[in-house]
Every structure is written in structure tokens, then in C-alpha cells.
N, CA, C and O atoms as CSV, one atom per row, in Angstrom:
chain,resi,resn,atom,element,x,y,z
A,1,MET,N,N,1.838,-31.153,-5.964
A,1,MET,CA,C,3.190,-31.292,-6.619
A,1,MET,C,C,3.775,-29.974,-6.958
A,1,MET,O,O,4.980,-29.720,-6.992
A,2,ILE,N,N,2.701,-29.081,-7.228
A,2,ILE,CA,C,3.257,-27.902,-7.478
A,2,ILE,C,C,4.586,-27.694,-5.848
A,2,ILE,O,O,4.019,-27.715,-4.755
A,3,GLY,N,N,5.905,-27.546,-5.821
A,3,GLY,CA,C,6.429,-26.845,-4.813
A,3,GLY,C,C,6.058,-24.584,-4.816
A,3,GLY,O,O,5.378,-23.751,-4.215
A,4,TYR,N,N,6.791,-24.645,-5.620
A,4,TYR,CA,C,6.682,-23.294,-6.056
A,4,TYR,C,C,7.156,-22.630,-7.951
A,4,TYR,O,O,8.013,-23.059,-8.724
A,5,THR,N,N,6.316,-21.661,-8.087
A,5,THR,CA,C,6.889,-20.831,-9.024
A,5,THR,C,C,7.322,-19.859,-9.588
A,5,THR,O,O,6.862,-19.000,-8.837
A,6,THR,N,N,7.905,-19.270,-10.404
A,6,THR,CA,C,8.675,-18.438,-10.425
A,6,THR,C,C,8.831,-17.626,-11.473
A,6,THR,O,O,9.048,-18.162,-12.559
A,7,LEU,N,N,8.748,-15.976,-11.382
A,7,LEU,CA,C,8.515,-15.250,-12.481
A,7,LEU,C,C,9.694,-14.418,-12.606
A,7,LEU,O,O,9.964,-13.877,-11.534
A,8,GLY,N,N,10.563,-14.103,-13.637
A,8,GLY,CA,C,11.972,-13.013,-13.586
A,8,GLY,C,C,11.487,-11.727,-13.285
A,8,GLY,O,O,10.423,-11.157,-13.524
A,9,ALA,N,N,12.698,-11.353,-12.603
A,9,ALA,CA,C,12.502,-10.008,-12.552
A,9,ALA,C,C,13.605,-8.788,-12.997
A,9,ALA,O,O,14.808,-8.870,-12.745
A,10,ASN,N,N,12.943,-7.589,-13.740
A,10,ASN,CA,C,14.007,-6.561,-13.827
A,10,ASN,C,C,14.817,-6.043,-12.481
A,10,ASN,O,O,15.821,-6.215,-11.790
A,11,ASP,N,N,13.409,-5.150,-12.672
A,11,ASP,CA,C,13.289,-3.970,-11.128
A,11,ASP,C,C,13.095,-4.790,-9.703
A,11,ASP,O,O,12.226,-4.244,-9.022
A,12,MET,N,N,13.548,-5.702,-9.211
A,12,MET,CA,C,13.387,-6.843,-8.438
A,12,MET,C,C,12.642,-6.059,-6.609
A,12,MET,O,O,12.109,-6.793,-5.776
A,13,ASP,N,N,12.845,-4.272,-6.373
A,13,ASP,CA,C,12.546,-4.087,-5.236
A,13,ASP,C,C,10.881,-3.696,-5.680
A,13,ASP,O,O,9.935,-3.957,-4.937
A,14,LYS,N,N,10.753,-3.099,-6.881
A,14,LYS,CA,C,9.487,-2.439,-7.143
A,14,LYS,C,C,8.991,-3.992,-7.686
A,14,LYS,O,O,8.040,-4.389,-7.014
A,15,LEU,N,N,9.291,-4.664,-8.427
A,15,LEU,CA,C,8.434,-5.744,-8.209
A,15,LEU,C,C,8.403,-6.223,-7.137
A,15,LEU,O,O,7.208,-6.112,-6.864
A,16,ALA,N,N,8.921,-6.745,-6.207
A,16,ALA,CA,C,8.680,-7.162,-4.721
A,16,ALA,C,C,7.591,-6.751,-4.164
A,16,ALA,O,O,6.717,-7.338,-3.526
A,17,ALA,N,N,7.810,-5.169,-4.622
A,17,ALA,CA,C,6.257,-3.823,-3.623
A,17,ALA,C,C,5.504,-4.503,-4.350
A,17,ALA,O,O,4.838,-5.299,-3.689
A,18,PHE,N,N,5.288,-4.540,-5.626
A,18,PHE,CA,C,4.293,-5.186,-6.058
A,18,PHE,C,C,3.205,-5.827,-5.635
A,18,PHE,O,O,2.000,-5.576,-5.621
A,19,TYR,N,N,4.039,-6.911,-5.214
A,19,TYR,CA,C,3.360,-8.585,-4.845
A,19,TYR,C,C,3.538,-8.435,-3.003
A,19,TYR,O,O,2.819,-9.013,-2.189
A,20,ASP,N,N,4.322,-7.801,-2.782
A,20,ASP,CA,C,4.109,-7.278,-0.958
A,20,ASP,C,C,2.499,-6.651,-1.230
A,20,ASP,O,O,1.756,-7.278,-0.475
A,21,GLU,N,N,1.945,-5.945,-1.797
A,21,GLU,CA,C,0.618,-5.263,-1.788
A,21,GLU,C,C,-0.431,-6.113,-2.153
A,21,GLU,O,O,-1.337,-6.245,-1.330
A,22,LEU,N,N,-0.494,-6.656,-3.103
A,22,LEU,CA,C,-0.829,-7.735,-4.049
A,22,LEU,C,C,-1.345,-9.241,-2.803
A,22,LEU,O,O,-2.272,-9.785,-2.203
A,23,PHE,N,N,-0.501,-9.246,-2.969
A,23,PHE,CA,C,-0.788,-10.562,-1.617
A,23,PHE,C,C,-1.175,-10.553,-0.043
A,23,PHE,O,O,-1.364,-11.332,0.891
A,24,SER,N,N,-1.169,-8.923,-0.404
A,24,SER,CA,C,-1.920,-8.844,1.477
A,24,SER,C,C,-3.004,-8.835,1.351
A,24,SER,O,O,-3.579,-8.263,2.277
A,25,VAL,N,N,-3.912,-9.395,0.250
A,25,VAL,CA,C,-5.146,-9.170,-0.098
A,25,VAL,C,C,-5.564,-10.738,0.444
A,25,VAL,O,O,-6.579,-10.853,1.132
A,26,VAL,N,N,-4.843,-11.793,0.149
A,26,VAL,CA,C,-4.730,-13.334,0.456
A,26,VAL,C,C,-4.007,-13.613,1.567
A,26,VAL,O,O,-3.636,-14.777,1.723
A,27,GLY,N,N,-3.630,-12.495,2.662
A,27,GLY,CA,C,-2.383,-13.297,3.535
A,27,GLY,C,C,-1.292,-13.454,3.011
A,27,GLY,O,O,-0.479,-13.391,3.933
A,28,ALA,N,N,-0.614,-13.675,1.789
A,28,ALA,CA,C,0.425,-14.065,1.948
A,28,ALA,C,C,1.787,-13.288,2.378
A,28,ALA,O,O,1.914,-12.072,2.239
A,29,LYS,N,N,2.562,-13.946,2.796
A,29,LYS,CA,C,3.876,-13.079,3.323
A,29,LYS,C,C,4.979,-13.542,2.849
A,29,LYS,O,O,5.196,-14.713,2.538
A,30,ARG,N,N,6.014,-12.258,2.749
A,30,ARG,CA,C,7.267,-12.455,1.898
A,30,ARG,C,C,8.090,-13.392,2.902
A,30,ARG,O,O,8.354,-12.960,4.024
A,31,THR,N,N,8.511,-14.717,2.495
A,31,THR,CA,C,9.101,-15.249,3.508
A,31,THR,C,C,10.426,-16.054,2.876
A,31,THR,O,O,10.867,-16.970,3.571
A,32,TRP,N,N,11.045,-15.789,1.684
A,32,TRP,CA,C,12.174,-15.711,1.177
A,32,TRP,C,C,12.514,-14.374,1.133
A,32,TRP,O,O,11.656,-13.498,1.025
A,33,ASP,N,N,13.890,-14.108,1.221
A,33,ASP,CA,C,13.965,-12.610,0.797
A,33,ASP,C,C,15.910,-12.514,0.124
A,33,ASP,O,O,16.872,-12.262,0.848
A,34,TRP,N,N,15.942,-12.669,-0.704
A,34,TRP,CA,C,17.088,-12.460,-0.979
A,34,TRP,C,C,17.499,-11.306,-1.973
A,34,TRP,O,O,16.544,-10.805,-2.567
A,35,ASP,N,N,18.721,-10.804,-2.255
A,35,ASP,CA,C,19.224,-9.933,-3.701
A,35,ASP,C,C,18.321,-10.448,-4.790
A,35,ASP,O,O,17.758,-9.569,-5.442
A,36,THR,N,N,18.068,-11.711,-5.118
A,36,THR,CA,C,18.002,-12.018,-6.563
A,36,THR,C,C,16.971,-13.013,-6.365
A,36,THR,O,O,16.623,-13.587,-7.397
A,37,PHE,N,N,16.250,-13.448,-5.016
A,37,PHE,CA,C,15.313,-14.247,-5.181
A,37,PHE,C,C,14.792,-13.947,-3.873
A,37,PHE,O,O,15.374,-13.891,-2.790
A,38,LYS,N,N,13.220,-13.711,-4.273
A,38,LYS,CA,C,11.952,-13.333,-2.988
A,38,LYS,C,C,10.679,-14.359,-3.644
A,38,LYS,O,O,10.456,-14.777,-4.781
A,39,GLY,N,N,9.957,-14.534,-2.259
A,39,GLY,CA,C,9.112,-15.317,-2.243
A,39,GLY,C,C,8.044,-14.995,-1.109
A,39,GLY,O,O,8.018,-14.225,-0.149
A,40,TRP,N,N,7.549,-15.529,-1.419
A,40,TRP,CA,C,5.070,-15.466,-0.750
A,40,TRP,C,C,4.758,-16.816,-0.807
A,40,TRP,O,O,4.830,-17.632,-1.726
A,41,THR,N,N,4.303,-16.922,0.648
A,41,THR,CA,C,3.450,-18.019,0.633
A,41,THR,C,C,2.241,-17.659,1.570
A,41,THR,O,O,2.139,-16.532,2.055
A,42,THR,N,N,1.392,-18.590,1.791
A,42,THR,CA,C,0.692,-18.512,2.796
A,42,THR,C,C,0.547,-19.231,3.874
A,42,THR,O,O,-0.479,-19.270,4.552
A,43,GLY,N,N,1.748,-19.940,4.121
A,43,GLY,CA,C,1.752,-20.940,5.166
A,43,GLY,C,C,2.712,-22.085,4.970
A,43,GLY,O,O,3.159,-22.150,3.825
A,44,PRO,N,N,3.130,-22.988,5.800
A,44,PRO,CA,C,3.894,-23.949,5.670
A,44,PRO,C,C,2.946,-25.373,4.864
A,44,PRO,O,O,1.872,-25.810,5.279
A,45,GLY,N,N,3.608,-25.807,3.814
A,45,GLY,CA,C,3.501,-26.514,3.074
A,45,GLY,C,C,2.375,-26.069,2.049
A,45,GLY,O,O,1.384,-26.789,1.939
A,46,VAL,N,N,2.458,-25.217,1.495
A,46,VAL,CA,C,1.490,-24.277,0.504
A,46,VAL,C,C,2.623,-24.000,-0.397
A,46,VAL,O,O,3.736,-23.973,0.129
A,47,PRO,N,N,2.510,-23.747,-1.927
A,47,PRO,CA,C,3.391,-23.847,-2.813
A,47,PRO,C,C,4.252,-22.416,-2.804
A,47,PRO,O,O,3.418,-21.617,-2.378
A,48,LEU,N,N,5.221,-21.834,-2.997
A,48,LEU,CA,C,5.394,-20.616,-2.852
A,48,LEU,C,C,5.540,-20.052,-4.583
A,48,LEU,O,O,5.957,-20.648,-5.576
A,49,PHE,N,N,4.966,-18.579,-4.396
A,49,PHE,CA,C,5.802,-17.924,-5.227
A,49,PHE,C,C,6.701,-16.710,-5.717
A,49,PHE,O,O,6.718,-15.514,-5.424
A,50,ALA,N,N,7.162,-17.203,-6.257
A,50,ALA,CA,C,9.142,-16.705,-6.120
A,50,ALA,C,C,9.056,-15.626,-7.366
A,50,ALA,O,O,8.150,-15.716,-8.195
A,51,LEU,N,N,10.261,-14.402,-7.450
A,51,LEU,CA,C,10.828,-13.626,-8.333
A,51,LEU,C,C,11.842,-13.600,-7.948
A,51,LEU,O,O,12.222,-13.361,-6.802
A,52,ALA,N,N,12.626,-13.930,-9.181
A,52,ALA,CA,C,14.079,-14.725,-9.571
A,52,ALA,C,C,14.578,-13.578,-10.242
A,52,ALA,O,O,13.773,-12.866,-10.842
A,53,LYS,N,N,16.225,-13.188,-10.227
A,53,LYS,CA,C,16.667,-12.050,-11.754
A,53,LYS,C,C,17.326,-13.862,-12.351
A,53,LYS,O,O,17.566,-14.983,-11.905
A,54,PRO,N,N,17.344,-13.274,-13.290
A,54,PRO,CA,C,17.434,-14.855,-14.646
A,54,PRO,C,C,19.178,-14.768,-13.886
A,54,PRO,O,O,19.742,-13.683,-13.739
A,55,TYR,N,N,19.836,-16.132,-13.468
A,55,TYR,CA,C,20.769,-16.805,-13.825
A,55,TYR,C,C,21.703,-16.385,-14.412
A,55,TYR,O,O,22.818,-16.158,-13.942
A,56,ASN,N,N,21.191,-16.181,-15.947
A,56,ASN,CA,C,22.851,-15.909,-16.991
A,56,ASN,C,C,22.313,-14.625,-17.402
A,56,ASN,O,O,21.840,-14.266,-18.481
A,57,GLY,N,N,22.542,-13.823,-15.965
A,57,GLY,CA,C,22.250,-12.766,-16.138
A,57,GLY,C,C,21.462,-11.683,-17.259
A,57,GLY,O,O,21.348,-10.538,-16.823
A,58,GLU,N,N,20.953,-11.910,-18.544
A,58,GLU,CA,C,19.793,-11.653,-19.092
A,58,GLU,C,C,18.785,-10.366,-18.664
A,58,GLU,O,O,18.737,-9.773,-17.586
A,59,PRO,N,N,18.220,-10.207,-19.548
A,59,PRO,CA,C,16.770,-9.387,-18.915
A,59,PRO,C,C,16.001,-10.260,-19.161
A,59,PRO,O,O,15.782,-10.661,-20.305
A,60,ALA,N,N,15.180,-10.934,-17.588
A,60,ALA,CA,C,13.713,-11.221,-17.857
A,60,ALA,C,C,12.772,-10.777,-18.522
A,60,ALA,O,O,12.408,-9.602,-18.488
A,61,THR,N,N,12.191,-11.798,-19.307
A,61,THR,CA,C,11.573,-11.710,-20.342
A,61,THR,C,C,9.780,-12.431,-19.916
A,61,THR,O,O,9.602,-13.342,-19.108
A,62,VAL,N,N,8.808,-11.813,-20.605
A,62,VAL,CA,C,7.402,-12.300,-19.941
A,62,VAL,C,C,7.234,-13.952,-21.406
A,62,VAL,O,O,7.117,-13.986,-22.631
A,63,GLY,N,N,7.292,-14.667,-20.658
A,63,GLY,CA,C,6.798,-15.774,-21.636
A,63,GLY,C,C,5.498,-15.836,-22.312
A,63,GLY,O,O,4.467,-15.901,-21.643
A,64,ASN,N,N,5.479,-15.819,-23.590
A,64,ASN,CA,C,4.433,-15.842,-24.605
A,64,ASN,C,C,3.678,-17.340,-24.354
A,64,ASN,O,O,4.124,-18.435,-24.699
A,65,GLY,N,N,2.473,-17.080,-23.692
A,65,GLY,CA,C,1.864,-18.556,-23.475
A,65,GLY,C,C,2.026,-18.735,-22.145
A,65,GLY,O,O,1.561,-19.716,-21.564
A,66,VAL,N,N,2.662,-17.850,-21.587
A,66,VAL,CA,C,2.972,-18.364,-19.830
A,66,VAL,C,C,1.636,-18.084,-18.826
A,66,VAL,O,O,0.742,-17.412,-19.339
A,67,MET,N,N,1.509,-18.372,-17.959
A,67,MET,CA,C,0.114,-17.422,-17.148
A,67,MET,C,C,0.556,-18.340,-15.528
A,67,MET,O,O,0.674,-19.566,-15.550
A,68,ILE,N,N,0.714,-17.703,-14.495
A,68,ILE,CA,C,0.206,-18.272,-13.495
A,68,ILE,C,C,-1.320,-18.175,-12.597
A,68,ILE,O,O,-1.687,-17.066,-12.209
A,69,ALA,N,N,-2.090,-19.304,-12.330
A,69,ALA,CA,C,-2.569,-19.127,-11.958
A,69,ALA,C,C,-2.947,-19.200,-10.151
A,69,ALA,O,O,-2.491,-20.107,-9.455
A,70,LEU,N,N,-3.695,-18.272,-9.679
A,70,LEU,CA,C,-3.646,-18.305,-8.018
A,70,LEU,C,C,-4.974,-18.896,-7.279
A,70,LEU,O,O,-5.987,-18.413,-7.785
A,71,ALA,N,N,-5.205,-19.673,-6.379
A,71,ALA,CA,C,-6.403,-19.423,-6.363
A,71,ALA,C,C,-6.419,-18.873,-4.929
A,71,ALA,O,O,-5.580,-18.752,-4.036
A,72,ALA,N,N,-8.148,-18.499,-5.132
A,72,ALA,CA,C,-8.953,-17.852,-4.079
A,72,ALA,C,C,-9.799,-18.445,-3.199
A,72,ALA,O,O,-9.780,-19.673,-3.118
A,73,PRO,N,N,-10.355,-17.965,-2.690
A,73,PRO,CA,C,-11.259,-18.862,-1.654
A,73,PRO,C,C,-12.488,-18.469,-1.474
A,73,PRO,O,O,-13.295,-18.893,-0.646
A,74,SER,N,N,-12.670,-17.357,-2.539
A,74,SER,CA,C,-13.861,-16.967,-2.946
A,74,SER,C,C,-13.747,-16.424,-4.192
A,74,SER,O,O,-12.659,-16.376,-4.765
A,75,ARG,N,N,-15.493,-15.710,-5.020
A,75,ARG,CA,C,-14.900,-14.623,-5.991
A,75,ARG,C,C,-15.159,-13.640,-5.535
A,75,ARG,O,O,-15.495,-12.792,-6.362
A,76,GLU,N,N,-15.158,-13.214,-4.113
A,76,GLU,CA,C,-15.007,-12.237,-3.609
A,76,GLU,C,C,-13.976,-11.318,-3.943
A,76,GLU,O,O,-14.034,-10.227,-4.511
A,77,VAL,N,N,-12.810,-12.110,-3.379
A,77,VAL,CA,C,-11.168,-12.298,-3.285
A,77,VAL,C,C,-10.878,-12.326,-4.702
A,77,VAL,O,O,-10.086,-11.481,-5.120
A,78,VAL,N,N,-11.358,-13.111,-5.467
A,78,VAL,CA,C,-10.575,-12.948,-7.046
A,78,VAL,C,C,-10.965,-11.234,-7.248
A,78,VAL,O,O,-9.912,-10.597,-7.300
A,79,ASP,N,N,-12.236,-10.308,-7.378
A,79,ASP,CA,C,-12.515,-9.574,-7.566
A,79,ASP,C,C,-11.434,-8.216,-7.074
A,79,ASP,O,O,-11.048,-7.173,-7.601
A,80,GLN,N,N,-11.210,-8.961,-5.678
A,80,GLN,CA,C,-9.934,-8.298,-5.128
A,80,GLN,C,C,-8.997,-8.139,-5.121
A,80,GLN,O,O,-8.374,-7.158,-4.717
A,81,PHE,N,N,-8.677,-9.008,-5.538
A,81,PHE,CA,C,-7.214,-9.807,-6.137
A,81,PHE,C,C,-6.921,-8.553,-7.229
A,81,PHE,O,O,-6.172,-7.585,-7.091
A,82,HIS,N,N,-7.696,-8.885,-8.247
A,82,HIS,CA,C,-7.968,-8.046,-9.726
A,82,HIS,C,C,-8.028,-6.694,-9.422
A,82,HIS,O,O,-7.330,-5.957,-10.119
A,83,ALA,N,N,-8.726,-6.176,-8.507
A,83,ALA,CA,C,-8.492,-4.454,-8.379
A,83,ALA,C,C,-7.365,-4.311,-7.816
A,83,ALA,O,O,-6.843,-3.319,-8.323
A,84,LYS,N,N,-6.753,-4.720,-7.108
A,84,LYS,CA,C,-5.599,-4.640,-6.586
A,84,LYS,C,C,-4.586,-4.420,-7.167
A,84,LYS,O,O,-3.853,-3.431,-7.134
A,85,ALA,N,N,-4.509,-5.481,-7.801
A,85,ALA,CA,C,-3.668,-5.764,-9.253
A,85,ALA,C,C,-3.459,-4.115,-10.001
A,85,ALA,O,O,-2.508,-3.387,-10.286
A,86,LEU,N,N,-4.504,-4.080,-10.073
A,86,LEU,CA,C,-4.858,-2.857,-10.935
A,86,LEU,C,C,-4.605,-1.568,-10.849
A,86,LEU,O,O,-4.240,-0.736,-11.680
A,87,GLU,N,N,-4.936,-1.504,-9.342
A,87,GLU,CA,C,-4.843,-0.044,-8.345
A,87,GLU,C,C,-2.732,-0.291,-8.338
A,87,GLU,O,O,-2.327,0.852,-8.126
A,88,LEU,N,N,-2.026,-0.822,-8.415
A,88,LEU,CA,C,-1.058,-0.718,-8.063
A,88,LEU,C,C,-0.365,-0.936,-9.483
A,88,LEU,O,O,0.829,-1.133,-9.256
A,89,GLY,N,N,-0.596,-0.979,-10.744
A,89,GLY,CA,C,-0.011,-1.010,-11.910
A,89,GLY,C,C,-0.237,-1.892,-12.914
A,89,GLY,O,O,0.003,-1.814,-14.119
A,90,GLY,N,N,-0.721,-2.723,-12.269
A,90,GLY,CA,C,-0.927,-3.383,-13.365
A,90,GLY,C,C,-2.142,-3.474,-14.325
A,90,GLY,O,O,-3.070,-2.699,-14.095
A,91,THR,N,N,-2.273,-4.510,-15.599
A,91,THR,CA,C,-3.112,-3.939,-16.383
A,91,THR,C,C,-4.270,-5.257,-16.623
A,91,THR,O,O,-3.963,-6.385,-16.237
A,92,CYS,N,N,-5.273,-5.062,-17.123
A,92,CYS,CA,C,-6.372,-5.927,-17.248
A,92,CYS,C,C,-6.289,-6.871,-18.488
A,92,CYS,O,O,-6.479,-6.358,-19.591
A,93,GLU,N,N,-6.002,-8.310,-18.398
A,93,GLU,CA,C,-6.223,-9.400,-19.180
A,93,GLU,C,C,-7.542,-9.779,-19.657
A,93,GLU,O,O,-7.748,-10.446,-20.671
A,94,GLY,N,N,-8.244,-9.410,-19.028
A,94,GLY,CA,C,-10.105,-9.988,-18.716
A,94,GLY,C,C,-10.666,-9.856,-16.847
A,94,GLY,O,O,-10.087,-10.255,-15.837
A,95,GLU,N,N,-11.724,-9.279,-16.975
A,95,GLU,CA,C,-12.572,-8.902,-15.664
A,95,GLU,C,C,-12.878,-9.907,-14.810
A,95,GLU,O,O,-13.603,-10.747,-15.342
A,96,PRO,N,N,-12.657,-10.083,-13.934
A,96,PRO,CA,C,-13.270,-11.273,-13.234
A,96,PRO,C,C,-14.835,-11.443,-13.562
A,96,PRO,O,O,-15.840,-10.734,-13.526
A,97,GLY,N,N,-14.539,-12.613,-13.863
A,97,GLY,CA,C,-16.533,-13.340,-14.237
A,97,GLY,C,C,-16.258,-14.786,-14.400
A,97,GLY,O,O,-15.177,-15.364,-14.283
A,98,LEU,N,N,-17.274,-15.209,-14.655
A,98,LEU,CA,C,-17.726,-16.407,-14.354
A,98,LEU,C,C,-16.932,-17.422,-16.191
A,98,LEU,O,O,-17.211,-16.524,-16.985
A,99,ARG,N,N,-16.587,-17.991,-16.644
A,99,ARG,CA,C,-15.773,-19.069,-17.467
A,99,ARG,C,C,-16.410,-20.217,-17.509
A,99,ARG,O,O,-16.207,-21.090,-16.665
A,100,GLY,N,N,-17.354,-20.368,-18.612
A,100,GLY,CA,C,-17.679,-21.527,-18.942
A,100,GLY,C,C,-18.962,-21.970,-18.276
A,100,GLY,O,O,-19.410,-23.116,-18.314
A,101,GLY,N,N,-19.346,-21.230,-17.839
A,101,GLY,CA,C,-20.840,-21.104,-16.964
A,101,GLY,C,C,-21.061,-21.441,-15.652
A,101,GLY,O,O,-20.230,-22.153,-15.088
A,102,GLU,N,N,-22.253,-20.966,-14.938
A,102,GLU,CA,C,-22.411,-21.419,-13.381
A,102,GLU,C,C,-22.185,-22.789,-13.256
A,102,GLU,O,O,-21.446,-23.222,-12.372
A,103,GLU,N,N,-22.981,-23.807,-14.383
A,103,GLU,CA,C,-22.462,-25.271,-13.264
A,103,GLU,C,C,-21.241,-25.231,-13.708
A,103,GLU,O,O,-20.953,-26.383,-13.383
A,104,MET,N,N,-20.125,-24.765,-14.272
A,104,MET,CA,C,-19.152,-25.265,-14.302
A,104,MET,C,C,-18.486,-24.093,-13.184
A,104,MET,O,O,-17.369,-24.530,-12.909
A,105,GLY,N,N,-18.651,-23.158,-12.643
A,105,GLY,CA,C,-18.291,-22.749,-11.464
A,105,GLY,C,C,-16.715,-22.087,-11.778
A,105,GLY,O,O,-16.400,-21.333,-10.858
A,106,PHE,N,N,-16.019,-22.153,-12.481
A,106,PHE,CA,C,-15.066,-21.003,-12.889
A,106,PHE,C,C,-15.427,-20.083,-12.838
A,106,PHE,O,O,-16.508,-19.746,-13.321
A,107,TYR,N,N,-14.377,-19.085,-12.019
A,107,TYR,CA,C,-14.383,-17.698,-11.763
A,107,TYR,C,C,-13.481,-17.002,-11.684
A,107,TYR,O,O,-13.239,-16.643,-10.531
A,108,ALA,N,N,-12.634,-16.510,-12.681
A,108,ALA,CA,C,-11.320,-15.769,-12.861
A,108,ALA,C,C,-11.571,-14.569,-13.153
A,108,ALA,O,O,-12.616,-14.076,-13.578
A,109,GLY,N,N,-10.264,-13.946,-12.840
A,109,GLY,CA,C,-9.954,-12.004,-13.218
A,109,GLY,C,C,-8.578,-12.487,-13.572
A,109,GLY,O,O,-7.835,-13.303,-13.028
A,110,TYR,N,N,-8.455,-11.724,-14.670
A,110,TYR,CA,C,-7.018,-11.788,-15.520
A,110,TYR,C,C,-6.258,-11.013,-15.577
A,110,TYR,O,O,-6.897,-10.038,-15.972
A,111,PHE,N,N,-4.604,-10.522,-15.376
A,111,PHE,CA,C,-3.827,-9.271,-15.183
A,111,PHE,C,C,-2.606,-9.829,-15.620
A,111,PHE,O,O,-2.259,-10.991,-15.829
A,112,ARG,N,N,-1.941,-8.566,-15.725
A,112,ARG,CA,C,-0.401,-8.478,-16.018
A,112,ARG,C,C,0.128,-7.888,-14.888
A,112,ARG,O,O,-0.613,-7.007,-14.451
A,113,ASP,N,N,1.192,-8.061,-14.226
A,113,ASP,CA,C,2.019,-6.870,-13.052
A,113,ASP,C,C,2.827,-6.163,-14.160
A,113,ASP,O,O,2.801,-6.440,-15.359
A,114,ILE,N,N,3.453,-5.330,-13.633
A,114,ILE,CA,C,4.239,-4.312,-14.001
A,114,ILE,C,C,5.035,-4.215,-14.683
A,114,ILE,O,O,5.537,-3.222,-15.210
A,115,GLU,N,N,5.354,-5.802,-14.790
A,115,GLU,CA,C,7.018,-5.897,-15.763
A,115,GLU,C,C,6.127,-6.564,-17.095
A,115,GLU,O,O,6.664,-6.613,-18.201
A,116,GLY,N,N,4.700,-7.077,-16.879
A,116,GLY,CA,C,4.376,-7.569,-18.235
A,116,GLY,C,C,3.951,-9.228,-17.602
A,116,GLY,O,O,3.616,-10.020,-18.484
A,117,ASN,N,N,3.951,-9.546,-16.745
A,117,ASN,CA,C,3.570,-11.523,-17.046
A,117,ASN,C,C,2.199,-11.594,-16.143
A,117,ASN,O,O,1.761,-11.055,-15.127
A,118,LYS,N,N,1.852,-12.397,-16.932
A,118,LYS,CA,C,0.440,-12.204,-17.172
A,118,LYS,C,C,-0.095,-13.762,-15.836
A,118,LYS,O,O,0.418,-14.880,-15.819
A,119,LEU,N,N,-1.385,-13.169,-14.776
A,119,LEU,CA,C,-1.402,-14.105,-13.506
A,119,LEU,C,C,-3.272,-13.951,-13.786
A,119,LEU,O,O,-3.872,-13.081,-14.418
A,120,ASN,N,N,-3.775,-15.070,-13.096
A,120,ASN,CA,C,-5.086,-14.758,-12.927
A,120,ASN,C,C,-5.234,-14.641,-11.343
A,120,ASN,O,O,-4.316,-14.505,-10.533
A,121,ALA,N,N,-6.299,-14.705,-11.145
A,121,ALA,CA,C,-7.014,-15.390,-9.702
A,121,ALA,C,C,-8.324,-15.915,-10.013
A,121,ALA,O,O,-9.253,-15.455,-10.676
A,122,PHE,N,N,-8.130,-17.261,-9.212
A,122,PHE,CA,C,-9.605,-17.712,-9.733
A,122,PHE,C,C,-10.127,-18.642,-8.617
A,122,PHE,O,O,-9.464,-18.963,-7.630
A,123,ASN,N,N,-11.413,-19.045,-8.888
A,123,ASN,CA,C,-12.237,-19.878,-7.300
A,123,ASN,C,C,-13.000,-20.445,-8.638
A,123,ASN,O,O,-13.458,-19.970,-9.677
A,124,ILE,N,N,-12.840,-22.090,-7.849
A,124,ILE,CA,C,-14.143,-22.750,-8.642
A,124,ILE,C,C,-14.970,-23.430,-7.719
A,124,ILE,O,O,-14.607,-24.077,-6.737
A,125,GLN,N,N,-16.361,-23.179,-8.217
A,125,GLN,CA,C,-17.623,-23.612,-6.941
A,125,GLN,C,C,-19.132,-23.837,-8.148
A,125,GLN,O,O,-20.196,-23.272,-8.399
A,126,PRO,N,N,-18.400,-24.942,-8.568
A,126,PRO,CA,C,-19.685,-25.990,-9.616
A,126,PRO,C,C,-20.877,-25.380,-8.874
A,126,PRO,O,O,-20.754,-25.061,-7.692
A,127,LYS,N,N,-21.625,-25.268,-9.303
A,127,LYS,CA,C,-23.204,-25.329,-9.331
A,127,LYS,C,C,-23.325,-26.424,-9.024
A,127,LYS,O,O,-22.640,-27.185,-9.707
A,128,LYS,N,N,-24.305,-27.191,-7.762
A,128,LYS,CA,C,-24.951,-28.499,-7.726
A,128,LYS,C,C,-26.262,-28.814,-8.045
A,128,LYS,O,O,-26.655,-29.978,-7.962
């Protein structure tokens, strides 16, 4: 259902470099690369993650209550993703771990990118 998500960027080159490195953890590549819009995906038919300069020319701002959740194939990849975000200058918004208990199996790590946008990497493996 979701085709792509977009975050605003003020320093496009710096933020794009952050995501180039971060998305290397899951094998995503930059597939759209214009001055005002850049996008990453893991393959055809998979939703795109994008950065854009705001159309109105005003500065990009962080949305209060806005977060993008990125699916990871395992808990180990959640850990790697979170660690990489922090290594690249992001900030921790919640260490990787279970939320809701093992029976629910929701494992997530929360972080902000270098412009303050909130994201998480998550994996769901309910206990059987």
C-alpha cells in the first residue's frame, strides 16, 4: 500500500550521505538522485525511502509525532541498523529491544537522523 515515504532535507548532500551509509546495512541502494529529491530501495516493487527539499522553499522541519518504521529481516539487523545510525551521528531515542514481551515478538530500536527526523528499525517474530 505504501509507495514511498519522504523526509525533508536541509543539507541534502550531508543527509544523503548519512542514508547511503545507513542503508548499506540492509543492502538498499540510492535509485533516485536529483538535486532536490533522492530515494533508496532494496529492489523493484519495494517502497522507496526518499529525501526532498520542501517544495515551498522553506526550511525542512521535524514533524512532532512523525516517525518512519523500517522493517529489518532479523533482530541482529535491528541492532546493526541502530548502531550504524548512532555511529553516523544520529541520536538514540530508544535502545534496541523487545516492546510488549516475547509473545508479541516486536523488537525495535529508535533513533533520530542528523537532522532530527525520528525513525526506528524493527523486526516482528512472535513466540509460537
